[in-house]
C-alpha positions as CSV (number, residue, x, y, z in Angstrom):
1,M,0.0,0.0,0.0
2,R,1.4,3.4,-0.9
3,P,2.5,5.8,1.9
4,H,-0.2,8.0,3.3
5,T,-0.2,11.7,2.2
6,A,-2.0,14.5,3.8
7,A,-3.3,16.0,0.5
8,G,-6.2,14.0,-0.9
9,R,-5.7,12.6,-4.4
10,A,-7.8,10.6,-6.8
11,A,-7.5,9.0,-10.1
12,F,-10.5,9.7,-12.3
13,L,-12.4,7.3,-14.5
14,F,-12.4,8.8,-18.0
15,S,-15.1,8.4,-20.6
16,S,-15.5,11.4,-23.0
17,D,-19.2,11.4,-22.4
18,G,-18.6,12.5,-18.8
19,Y,-16.2,15.3,-19.5
20,S,-16.9,16.8,-22.9
21,T,-19.2,19.7,-23.8
22,R,-18.8,19.0,-27.6
23,G,-21.6,16.5,-28.0
24,A,-24.8,17.2,-29.9
25,K,-26.9,16.9,-26.7
26,L,-25.2,18.9,-24.0
27,M,-26.2,18.0,-20.5
28,G,-25.4,19.6,-17.1
29,R,-23.4,16.6,-16.0
30,Q,-21.1,17.1,-19.0
31,S,-20.6,20.8,-18.3
32,A,-19.9,19.9,-14.7
33,G,-17.5,17.2,-15.8
34,A,-15.5,19.6,-18.0
35,G,-15.3,22.1,-15.2
36,F,-14.2,19.4,-12.8
37,L,-11.4,18.3,-15.1
38,R,-10.2,21.8,-15.4
39,A,-10.2,22.1,-11.6
40,M,-8.2,18.8,-11.4
41,A,-5.7,20.1,-13.9
42,G,-5.4,23.4,-12.1
43,S,-4.8,21.7,-8.7
44,A,-2.5,18.9,-9.8
45,G,0.7,18.5,-7.8
46,P,4.1,17.6,-9.2
47,E,3.1,13.9,-9.3
48,G,0.5,14.8,-12.0
49,L,-2.8,13.2,-12.8
50,Q,-3.8,9.5,-13.0
51,A,-6.7,8.5,-15.3
52,L,-8.3,5.1,-15.6
53,L,-9.8,4.6,-19.1
54,S,-13.3,3.2,-19.3
55,Q,-12.2,1.6,-22.6
56,S,-8.8,1.5,-24.2
57,S,-10.2,3.5,-27.2
58,Q,-10.7,6.5,-24.8
59,A,-7.0,7.4,-24.8
60,P,-7.2,9.9,-27.7
61,P,-10.3,11.7,-26.2
62,L,-8.5,11.9,-22.9
63,R,-5.5,13.6,-24.4
64,A,-7.8,16.1,-26.2
65,A,-9.8,16.7,-23.0
66,L,-6.7,17.4,-21.0
67,Q,-5.4,19.7,-23.7
68,E,-8.7,21.6,-23.7
69,A,-8.4,21.8,-19.9
70,G,-5.0,23.5,-20.3
71,Y,-3.2,20.7,-18.6
72,Q,0.5,20.1,-19.7
73,G,1.8,18.1,-16.7
74,P,2.4,14.4,-16.4
75,V,-0.5,12.0,-16.6
76,E,-0.4,8.3,-15.9
77,V,-3.0,6.5,-18.0
78,L,-4.3,3.2,-16.8
79,S,-6.1,0.7,-19.1
80,P,-9.3,-0.9,-17.8
81,E,-7.5,-4.1,-16.6
82,Q,-4.9,-2.1,-14.5
83,L,-7.3,-1.6,-11.5
84,A,-4.7,-2.5,-8.9
85,R,-2.6,0.6,-9.8
86,N,-5.4,2.9,-8.6
87,E,-3.7,2.3,-5.2
88,D,-1.1,4.9,-6.2
89,S,-3.8,7.6,-6.0
90,G,-5.8,6.0,-3.1
91,C,-9.2,6.9,-4.6
92,L,-11.0,6.5,-7.9
93,F,-13.4,9.3,-8.8
94,L,-16.4,8.3,-10.9
95,P,-18.4,11.0,-12.8
96,M,-21.6,9.1,-12.0
97,P,-23.5,7.8,-9.0
98,G,-23.2,4.1,-9.7
99,L,-20.7,2.5,-7.2
100,A,-21.9,-1.1,-7.2
101,E,-20.2,-2.3,-10.4
102,P,-16.9,-0.5,-9.6
103,A,-17.0,-1.9,-6.1
104,W,-17.3,-5.5,-7.4
105,R,-14.4,-4.8,-9.8
106,R,-12.3,-3.5,-7.0
107,A,-12.9,-6.8,-5.1
108,R,-10.7,-8.5,-7.7
109,V,-7.7,-6.6,-6.5
110,G,-8.6,-6.0,-2.9
111,E,-11.2,-3.7,-1.3
112,R,-8.6,-1.8,0.6
113,R,-6.5,-0.9,-2.4
114,Y,-8.4,2.3,-3.0
115,S,-11.6,4.2,-2.2
116,L,-14.5,5.0,-4.6
117,C,-16.0,8.4,-5.0
118,G,-19.1,8.9,-7.2
119,V,-21.3,12.0,-7.6
120,T,-25.0,12.5,-8.3
121,H,-26.2,14.1,-11.4
122,T,-29.5,12.9,-12.8
123,I,-31.0,10.3,-10.3
124,A,-34.4,9.9,-11.9
125,T,-33.6,7.3,-14.5
126,H,-34.3,3.6,-14.0
127,A,-30.6,2.8,-14.4
128,V,-29.5,5.2,-11.7
129,M,-32.3,4.3,-9.3
130,T,-31.4,0.6,-9.7
131,G,-27.8,1.5,-9.0
132,L,-28.7,3.3,-5.8
133,T,-30.6,0.2,-4.5
134,E,-27.5,-1.9,-5.3
135,L,-25.5,0.1,-2.8
136,L,-27.1,-2.0,-0.1
137,T,-25.9,-5.3,-1.5
138,A,-22.7,-4.4,-3.4
139,P,-19.4,-4.4,-1.5
140,V,-19.2,-0.6,-1.0
141,R,-17.5,0.3,2.2
142,P,-17.4,3.1,4.8
143,W,-14.3,4.5,3.1
144,D,-16.3,5.1,-0.1
145,A,-18.5,8.1,-0.8
146,L,-21.3,9.2,-3.1
147,V,-21.1,12.9,-3.3
148,C,-24.6,14.5,-3.4
149,T,-24.5,17.8,-5.1
150,S,-27.4,19.3,-3.1
151,H,-29.3,18.6,0.1
152,A,-32.4,17.8,-2.1
153,A,-30.4,15.2,-4.0
154,R,-29.2,13.6,-0.7
155,A,-32.8,13.4,0.5
156,A,-33.9,11.7,-2.7
157,V,-31.0,9.2,-2.5
158,N,-32.0,8.4,1.1
159,E,-35.6,7.8,0.1
160,V,-34.4,5.1,-2.3
161,L,-32.0,3.6,0.2
162,Q,-34.5,3.4,3.0
163,S,-37.1,1.8,0.8
164,Q,-34.7,-0.8,-0.4
165,A,-33.5,-1.5,3.1
166,E,-37.1,-2.0,4.2
167,Y,-37.5,-4.6,1.4
168,L,-34.3,-6.4,2.4
169,R,-35.4,-6.6,6.0
170,W,-38.6,-8.2,4.9
171,R,-37.2,-10.5,2.2
172,L,-33.9,-11.6,3.9
173,G,-34.2,-10.6,7.5
174,A,-31.3,-8.2,6.9
175,S,-30.3,-6.1,9.8
176,R,-26.8,-4.7,8.9
177,F,-26.4,-2.3,6.0
178,E,-23.0,-0.8,5.2
179,L,-23.3,2.3,3.0
180,P,-20.9,4.8,1.5
181,Q,-20.7,8.2,3.0
182,L,-23.1,10.8,1.5
183,P,-21.4,14.2,1.8
184,V,-23.0,17.2,0.2
185,I,-20.5,19.0,-2.0
186,P,-21.8,21.4,-4.7
187,L,-20.8,21.6,-8.3
188,G,-18.5,24.5,-9.2
189,V,-18.0,27.3,-11.6
190,H,-14.8,28.8,-13.0
191,T,-15.7,32.3,-12.0
192,A,-13.2,34.0,-14.2
193,D,-15.1,32.7,-17.2
194,F,-18.0,35.0,-16.3
195,E,-16.2,38.3,-16.3
196,F,-17.6,40.7,-18.9
197,G,-16.2,44.2,-19.5
198,A,-18.2,47.3,-20.2
199,A,-17.3,47.4,-23.9
200,E,-18.4,43.7,-24.4
201,R,-21.7,44.5,-22.5
202,A,-22.4,47.6,-24.6
203,A,-21.7,45.7,-27.9
204,A,-23.9,42.8,-26.9
205,R,-26.8,45.0,-26.0
206,T,-26.5,47.0,-29.2
207,R,-26.6,43.8,-31.3
208,L,-29.9,42.9,-29.5
209,G,-31.3,46.3,-30.2
210,V,-31.6,47.2,-26.5
211,V,-32.2,50.9,-26.1
212,G,-30.6,52.7,-23.2
213,D,-31.2,50.9,-19.9
214,E,-34.0,48.7,-21.1
215,P,-33.7,45.5,-18.9
216,V,-32.5,42.2,-20.3
217,V,-33.6,39.0,-18.6
218,L,-31.5,35.9,-19.4
219,F,-32.4,32.2,-19.3
220,A,-29.4,30.0,-20.1
221,G,-29.5,26.2,-20.3
222,R,-31.1,23.5,-22.3
223,L,-34.3,24.8,-24.0
224,S,-36.5,21.9,-23.0
225,F,-40.0,22.4,-21.6
226,H,-40.2,18.8,-20.6
227,A,-36.7,18.1,-19.2
228,K,-35.4,21.3,-17.8
229,A,-37.7,24.2,-17.1
230,H,-41.2,24.7,-18.4
231,P,-41.4,28.2,-19.9
232,H,-45.1,28.9,-19.0
233,P,-44.5,30.5,-15.5
234,L,-41.6,32.6,-16.7
235,L,-43.5,33.9,-19.8
236,M,-46.6,34.7,-17.8
237,A,-44.7,36.5,-15.1
238,L,-42.7,38.7,-17.5
239,Q,-45.9,39.4,-19.5
240,R,-47.5,40.8,-16.3
241,C,-44.5,43.0,-15.8
242,A,-44.6,44.2,-19.4
243,Q,-48.3,45.1,-19.0
244,Q,-47.5,47.1,-15.9
245,R,-44.8,49.1,-17.6
246,P,-45.8,49.4,-21.3
247,Q,-43.5,52.4,-21.7
248,R,-40.4,50.4,-21.2
249,R,-39.6,47.2,-23.1
250,I,-38.5,44.0,-21.4
251,H,-36.1,41.8,-23.3
252,L,-35.9,38.0,-22.7
253,V,-32.9,36.2,-24.1
254,M,-33.2,32.4,-24.1
255,C,-29.7,31.1,-24.6
256,G,-29.4,27.3,-25.2
257,Q,-30.1,24.6,-27.6
258,Y,-33.3,22.8,-28.7
259,A,-33.2,19.1,-29.1
260,N,-35.4,19.3,-32.2
261,E,-37.6,21.6,-34.3
262,A,-40.8,20.6,-32.6
263,I,-39.5,21.9,-29.3
264,R,-38.2,25.1,-30.9
265,D,-41.7,25.6,-32.4
266,A,-43.4,24.9,-29.1
267,F,-41.2,27.6,-27.4
268,A,-42.0,30.1,-30.2
269,E,-45.7,29.4,-29.8
270,A,-45.6,29.8,-26.1
271,Q,-43.8,33.1,-26.4
272,R,-46.4,34.5,-28.9
273,V,-49.4,33.4,-26.8
274,L,-48.2,33.9,-23.2
275,A,-45.8,36.9,-23.5
276,P,-46.7,38.9,-26.6
277,Q,-45.4,42.2,-25.1
278,V,-42.0,40.8,-24.2
279,V,-39.2,41.2,-26.7
280,H,-37.8,37.7,-27.4
281,H,-34.3,37.0,-28.5
282,P,-33.1,33.4,-29.2
283,A,-29.4,32.7,-28.7
284,D,-27.4,29.6,-29.7
285,G,-25.9,28.2,-26.6
286,G,-23.6,26.0,-28.6
287,N,-21.9,29.1,-30.1
288,L,-19.3,30.6,-27.8
289,Q,-19.6,34.1,-29.2
290,A,-23.4,34.1,-28.9
291,W,-23.2,32.5,-25.4
292,R,-20.9,35.2,-24.2
293,A,-23.0,38.0,-25.7
294,A,-26.1,36.7,-24.0
295,W,-24.4,36.7,-20.6
296,A,-22.8,40.1,-21.2
297,A,-26.0,41.8,-22.2
298,A,-28.1,40.6,-19.2
299,D,-29.3,42.5,-16.2
300,I,-31.2,39.6,-14.5
301,F,-30.8,35.8,-14.6
302,T,-33.8,33.4,-14.4
303,S,-34.3,29.7,-14.3
304,L,-37.7,28.5,-13.0
305,S,-36.7,24.8,-13.0
306,D,-39.5,22.3,-12.2
307,N,-37.9,19.1,-13.3
308,V,-36.7,16.0,-11.4
309,Q,-33.9,15.2,-13.9
310,E,-31.6,17.7,-12.3
311,T,-30.1,17.6,-8.8
312,F,-28.1,20.8,-8.6
313,G,-28.4,23.2,-11.5
314,L,-25.2,25.0,-12.7
315,T,-26.6,28.1,-14.3
316,P,-27.6,30.0,-11.1
317,I,-24.0,29.8,-9.8
318,E,-22.8,30.9,-13.3
319,A,-25.2,33.8,-13.0
320,M,-23.8,34.7,-9.6
321,A,-20.3,34.5,-10.9
322,A,-21.4,37.0,-13.6
323,G,-22.8,39.4,-11.0
324,L,-26.4,38.9,-12.0
325,P,-29.3,38.8,-9.5
326,C,-31.3,35.6,-9.8
327,V,-35.0,34.8,-10.0
328,V,-35.1,31.1,-9.6
329,S,-37.6,28.4,-8.5
330,D,-37.3,27.2,-5.0
331,W,-36.5,23.7,-6.3
332,D,-33.7,21.1,-6.0
333,G,-30.2,22.5,-5.8
334,Y,-31.4,26.1,-6.3
335,R,-32.6,25.9,-2.7
336,D,-28.9,25.6,-1.6
337,T,-27.3,28.1,-4.0
338,V,-29.4,31.2,-4.2
339,R,-30.1,32.9,-0.9
340,D,-33.6,34.4,-1.1
341,G,-33.5,38.1,-0.7
342,L,-29.6,38.3,-0.8
343,D,-28.5,36.9,-4.2
344,G,-31.9,37.2,-5.8
345,F,-35.3,35.6,-5.2
346,R,-36.4,32.0,-4.9
347,V,-40.0,31.5,-6.2
348,P,-42.1,29.0,-4.2
349,T,-43.0,25.7,-5.8
350,V,-45.6,23.1,-5.0
351,S,-46.0,19.5,-6.0
352,P,-48.5,16.7,-5.2
353,P,-48.0,14.5,-2.1
354,A,-46.4,11.1,-2.1
355,G,-48.7,8.5,-3.6
356,S,-49.9,10.8,-6.4
357,G,-47.4,9.6,-9.0
358,V,-47.8,5.8,-8.8
359,D,-49.3,5.7,-12.3
360,L,-46.5,7.8,-13.7
361,A,-43.9,5.4,-12.2
362,E,-45.8,2.4,-13.5
363,R,-46.1,3.7,-17.1
364,Y,-42.3,4.5,-17.1
365,D,-41.6,1.0,-15.7
366,L,-43.7,-0.7,-18.3
367,G,-42.2,1.2,-21.1
368,L,-45.5,2.9,-22.0
369,D,-43.7,6.2,-21.4
370,N,-40.1,6.8,-22.1
371,Y,-37.8,8.9,-19.8
372,D,-38.6,12.1,-21.6
373,F,-42.3,11.6,-21.2
374,Y,-42.0,10.6,-17.6
375,C,-40.0,13.8,-16.8
376,G,-42.3,15.9,-18.9
377,Q,-45.5,14.7,-17.3
378,L,-44.0,15.1,-13.8
379,C,-43.0,18.7,-14.6
380,E,-46.5,19.6,-15.7
381,L,-47.6,18.6,-12.1
382,V,-45.1,20.9,-10.4
383,A,-46.3,24.5,-10.0
384,V,-44.1,27.6,-9.8
385,D,-45.9,30.5,-8.2
386,V,-46.5,32.9,-11.1
387,D,-47.6,35.8,-8.8
388,A,-44.4,35.5,-6.7
389,A,-42.3,35.3,-9.8
390,A,-43.9,38.4,-11.3
391,Q,-43.4,40.3,-8.0
392,A,-39.7,39.3,-7.9
393,F,-39.2,40.4,-11.5
394,A,-41.0,43.6,-10.8
395,R,-38.8,44.5,-7.9
396,L,-35.6,43.9,-9.8
397,L,-36.8,45.5,-13.1
398,G,-37.7,48.7,-11.2
399,D,-34.7,49.0,-9.0
400,A,-31.2,49.2,-10.5
401,E,-29.6,49.6,-7.1
402,L,-31.2,46.3,-5.9
403,R,-30.0,44.6,-9.0
404,Q,-26.5,45.8,-8.4
405,R,-26.5,44.9,-4.7
406,M,-27.9,41.4,-5.2
407,G,-25.5,40.8,-8.1
408,A,-22.5,41.8,-6.1
409,A,-23.6,39.6,-3.2
410,G,-24.0,36.7,-5.6
411,R,-20.6,37.3,-7.2
412,E,-18.9,37.3,-3.8
413,R,-20.7,34.1,-2.9
414,A,-19.7,32.4,-6.1
415,R,-16.1,33.2,-5.6
416,R,-16.1,32.2,-1.9
417,V,-18.2,29.1,-2.1
418,Y,-18.6,27.8,-5.7
419,D,-15.4,28.6,-7.5
420,W,-14.1,25.3,-8.7
421,Q,-10.8,25.8,-6.9
422,V,-12.8,26.0,-3.6
423,V,-15.0,23.0,-4.5
424,I,-12.0,20.8,-5.6
425,G,-10.5,21.6,-2.2
426,Q,-13.6,20.0,-0.6
427,Y,-13.1,17.0,-2.8
428,Q,-9.5,16.7,-1.9
429,A,-10.3,16.9,1.8
430,L,-12.9,14.2,1.3
431,W,-10.4,12.0,-0.5
432,A,-7.9,12.4,2.3
433,R,-10.4,11.4,4.9
434,L,-11.5,8.4,2.9
435,D,-7.9,7.4,2.5
436,D,-7.4,7.6,6.2
437,E,-10.5,5.6,7.0
438,R,-9.6,3.0,4.5
439,R,-6.3,2.4,6.3
440,H,-7.7,2.4,9.8
441,T,-11.3,1.3,9.8
442,P,-11.5,-2.2,11.2
443,D,-13.5,-5.0,9.6
444,L,-15.9,-5.7,12.4
445,H,-17.7,-8.4,10.3
446,G,-14.7,-9.7,8.4
447,G,-13.4,-8.9,4.9
448,L,-15.2,-9.6,1.7
449,P,-15.3,-13.4,1.3
450,M,-15.2,-13.4,-2.5
451,A,-13.2,-11.7,-5.2
452,T,-15.9,-11.6,-7.9
453,A,-19.5,-10.8,-8.0
454,P,-21.9,-13.8,-8.0
455,D,-23.3,-12.7,-11.3
456,R,-19.8,-12.3,-12.8
457,M,-18.2,-15.5,-11.6
458,D,-15.6,-17.7,-13.2
459,P,-17.4,-19.5,-16.0
460,F,-15.5,-22.7,-15.3
461,G,-17.0,-22.7,-11.8
462,M,-20.5,-21.8,-12.9
463,F,-20.6,-24.3,-15.8
464,A,-18.6,-27.1,-14.0
465,G,-21.6,-29.4,-14.4
466,Y,-21.6,-29.2,-18.2
467,A,-18.5,-31.3,-18.9
468,T,-18.0,-35.1,-18.5
469,R,-15.0,-34.5,-16.4
470,I,-12.8,-31.7,-15.0
471,L,-9.1,-31.7,-15.6
472,A,-7.4,-32.7,-12.4
473,D,-3.8,-32.8,-11.1
474,Q,-3.7,-36.6,-11.1
475,D,-4.9,-36.9,-14.7
476,L,-2.2,-38.4,-17.1
477,L,-1.7,-36.6,-20.4
478,M,0.0,-38.2,-23.3
479,L,1.9,-36.4,-26.1
480,P,3.3,-39.0,-28.5
481,A,5.6,-36.4,-30.1
482,V,6.3,-32.7,-29.5
483,P,5.0,-30.8,-32.6
484,S,7.2,-28.6,-34.6
485,R,6.7,-24.8,-34.3
486,Q,5.5,-24.7,-37.9
487,D,2.9,-27.4,-37.3
488,Y,1.7,-25.8,-34.1
489,D,1.5,-22.3,-35.5
490,R,-0.4,-23.6,-38.6
491,V,-3.2,-24.9,-36.4
492,R,-3.2,-22.0,-33.9
493,E,-3.4,-19.5,-36.8
494,L,-6.5,-21.1,-38.4
495,G,-9.3,-18.7,-38.7
496,C,-11.4,-20.7,-36.3
497,H,-8.7,-20.3,-33.6
498,R,-6.8,-17.1,-34.1
499,Y,-9.6,-14.8,-32.8
500,A,-8.8,-16.4,-29.4
501,R,-5.0,-15.9,-29.5
502,R,-5.1,-14.2,-26.1
503,V,-6.2,-17.4,-24.4
504,I,-4.3,-20.0,-26.5
505,P,-0.6,-20.2,-25.6
506,D,1.9,-19.6,-28.3
507,Y,4.6,-22.1,-29.0
508,D,7.2,-20.5,-26.7
509,Q,4.8,-20.2,-23.8
510,L,4.4,-24.0,-23.9
511,A,8.2,-24.6,-23.6
512,P,8.1,-25.9,-20.0
513,L,5.5,-28.5,-21.1
514,W,7.4,-29.5,-24.2
515,R,10.5,-30.2,-22.1
516,C,8.6,-32.3,-19.7
517,W,7.0,-34.4,-22.4
518,A,10.3,-34.8,-24.1
519,E,11.5,-36.7,-21.1
520,S,8.4,-38.9,-21.1
521,P,5.4,-38.9,-23.3
522,V,3.0,-39.5,-20.4
523,Q,2.9,-37.0,-17.6
524,P,0.6,-36.2,-14.7
525,V,-0.9,-32.7,-14.9
526,A,0.7,-31.8,-11.6
527,T,4.1,-32.7,-12.9
528,L,3.6,-30.7,-16.1
529,L,2.7,-27.6,-14.1
530,A,5.1,-28.0,-11.1
531,G,7.2,-25.0,-10.2
532,L,5.5,-22.6,-12.5
533,P,4.5,-19.1,-11.2
534,A,0.8,-18.9,-10.2
535,G,-0.2,-16.8,-13.2
536,Q,1.7,-19.0,-15.7
537,E,0.4,-22.1,-14.0
538,A,-3.3,-21.1,-14.4
539,F,-2.7,-20.0,-18.0
540,L,-1.0,-23.3,-19.0
541,R,-3.5,-25.4,-17.2
542,R,-6.2,-24.0,-19.5
543,G,-3.7,-24.5,-22.4
544,L,-3.6,-28.2,-21.7
545,V,-7.2,-28.4,-22.4
546,W,-6.7,-26.6,-25.7
547,L,-4.0,-29.1,-26.6
548,I,-6.5,-31.9,-26.0
549,K,-9.0,-30.0,-28.2
550,A,-6.5,-29.6,-31.0
551,G,-5.8,-33.3,-31.0
552,W,-2.1,-33.3,-30.0
553,V,-2.6,-34.4,-26.4
554,K,-4.7,-37.3,-25.1
555,L,-6.0,-38.3,-21.7
556,A,-4.1,-41.5,-20.9
């Protein structure tokens, strides 16, 4: 085991889907992953970074992602089968909440080799919810952690865990549950990315056609009424404000990307019907220049999220970094980030009581509704208080000093609490604590009694009842004559065999066996394998069976 170090360090599991913002369908978890990678790059010590590839093909995307993150230091890249070398870092960070499968994979090399650290993003999908229930039966340990990005996310995770524990008590009489830690650590923002000068602001407002001090309200994020934030409450609230002050135009910039033309058309229809007196400006969130212009032009940020697919919500802390006062829904992670009355206003929300969504869960479970429909129907049944939203906008629209004061408070909070360098420090402190606990926490109930998951077991154990017999040490194997290299390779390289080269020994690997048979054509299995290192012994034991299959060797 590597020497203990005070500074927490972690290798990170890399798959481009978790760290790249260049995909066609940009999600918050990918923006967060890209920000996290930049923070890791910026805080790396002289020992550099360690990355475990999810697949060997991910090596080129990893290099590109590190280059984009501005990292030029050393990086140790581990292939998927090099799990044991995670010990060098002491922890493996996973950009996802699923710890069960990585915990079982860790069991192959030793559960105290390293800790696991996952993070919640979307927790509403079947796959993620199933993964949460598996935390109660997988070999996760107290020196592992599932970081919850908000208190709301942790409450939801605990609901699933408690329900599964109740089932296991009934089904198995289970009384002991060992869970990972569930610390709350927010996502972060690179605050320097949200600094906009006076000239940039003036140019952006001019391009929008904003006259003088006409207010600009910004929504930034995925433009999805069913899977992000339904626009109805926002449009109604701003329309009321526009009606109350017809002499002064209100501009609404919606900066993001639509998944398809139908969603784009639905937004345009809602804008025409619900907010005809508001000046609407679309902005392509996938275009960096348009994205910066939207932020630079804004006076107020808004996101009235009402969707369960999100656990934190990055855009409010981005708005705070930009010095914009926020009007957000009192929902999920926004309840942690925006201080009502200080950084902006949180608009009350209301949802039906538990038991009201059984049919929605059932339809999603049966495949009658897909995930998008499930989320979309749920959000239709979450209400954002339109009156309160209109009042919040009215206060900010009519008071430039209040906008400035709240924006300044938000910027200070973003730098102090949510800058990625602050957040990565919380991760490093967690990793150091996990490292210490992994070293010193006793196994009160004994260590893990198996090295592989029951549903991923050795196939020769699972299917032992299929064969007539199992090759045993006392079995006698006869090789009348050692084949030439040419004859052996001709058979091994047949198309029906060469796909399996990795498991079929080459001629030189069989040299210890050839020598043994050269002394006597009949040898016990134990004699053939005697004195070989463990790994070579196991490999050649299987190879003996292939030699029987190929017809060179016979059971005597």
